[in-house]
N, C-alpha and C positions, 0 to 999 in steps of 0.2 A: 479913848482913839482905842480901833487894834488894826493891825493893815495884815493880812502874811503877805509876800510880797514871794513870786516865786519865779526864778529867771525858767522862760521861753526863751526857744527855737523859733514858734509863730503860739499866736493866743486870738481867737472872735467870737462874738459874740454873736448871738440871731435870737430875734424877737419877732412869734407872731410869720418865719419864714424869710424874717430880711434878719440880712446880716446892718449892725449895730455901729460894731468897733470893729478893725480888726491887724494884726501890727506881729511884724515878721521878731527879730530877735529882741527880745528886753526881758519887761517884767506884765503880769500880770499876779494887778494886784486884789485881794476882797477887801473891802472895804467896812468897817463896821464904828459906829460911833452909838457911846454912852449914857447916859443920860444925865450925869456929869457933869461933860465934856465943855469943853470952851473952844474959843475961835486960835486961842494961843496951841492945842493939839494940835491942829492943823500947819502951822507956824513949826513947830517939831518934828513934827513927823515926816515932812516935804520936802527937811535940810534932812535927817534920816535916811530917811530913800533916793533922794537924787545925789547922796554922798557913800551910799553902801558900797566894800570895792569886793563885789560877789560874781564877777567877771574877771575869765583866767588872759595874763598875760602873754609875753616867749616865754613864759619856763612852764606854768603851768601851774602859776597861783593864781588863786583869785586874787589880784592883787587890784584893778580895772574897776571904775564905776559906772553904769548905764552911758553918763559922756561921755568916758574914751570911746566904746564904741560903735558910740550914732545908736544905741539903742532907743524905742520905742518901747510906751506902757500903757496896756490895756486895767482902764478899772471895773470893775465891779461892783455897785455898793452890795452889800452881808451882813443883813441887822443878826441876821443866826448866827452870827460873832463872839452875842452878848449873853448865847443859849448858857438857861443853869437847868441843870439834868439834874440835881445832889435829890431832888426826891419826888421821888419815882420815875414812871419809865419816858414823861410826858417835859420834853422841855417847856419852863416860863420862860417868856422873854421879853418879863416887867425889867433888867435892866436896860436895856436897847433904850436911844434916845426914841419922843414920837414923831410920829413920819414925816412933818412937818417942815421941821426943825431937823433935821439930817438929813431932809434929801437937800434944807436950804445949803449946809456942812458939803455935804457928797459936794457940789456942784465948786462951794467956791473950792476943796480940794482937788479939784480933779482945776480948772482953771491955773489953783498956783502952779500944777506941775506942770499943763502945759506951757507957759511962762518960759521955763529953761528945758524939756523936756513933751516931745509931740505924745499927746495921750490921749486916745480913742476912750470913751466908753459906751459899758450900757446903760440903759435905761429903769431909772428908779426904779422902784416897785416895782418891777414886772416880772413874770416867770420870765426865765433868760434860759437859753441850752451854751454852755460855756465847752470849747474847745480850745486844746492846747496842746502843746507838746512841750513837759518841764523837761530842763539840761541841764543835763547834771545826778538828779534829781538835787537842786536848791529850792530850797527852800524857805525863808528864815520870817521869823510870830516877831510881831512888833506894835509897842502897846505902850500907848504916854504914859500908863498912871507906873509901873515899869522903869522910861528913860527920864520919865518926872525927877523917879525918887534919886537917879545916878550924877544928874546933871547938880 
């Protein structure tokens, strides 16, 4: 599982000219699943995202979590996070989890986040238009394979 976390001032997702998710201060997440992912990966990354301290404290240091600043999350499914472009110029997506299982995992992930932080989302598999104002910019890439090795 791979998640790109962007600290934002605001973010929104539009599908067919209708807003499907919109937040103010918080995180805009791009979320992808690998064909080897298990449900435990969701728990691991959910905890990491909630605990990340990338919001500034009163001294200007990144020391506060999304909970500390009453932030929100906009979660966007993004199978292209598992693009393999080692051969040629057209990426392969064979490492991405199959559609039905990835859709299920995405819903579980968003539900787990929403238990702790208000979470809005895009529509899995749709042609989404994302608008955001990256704050900092602060962008963190989390990968369950890398995090799992460090635990």
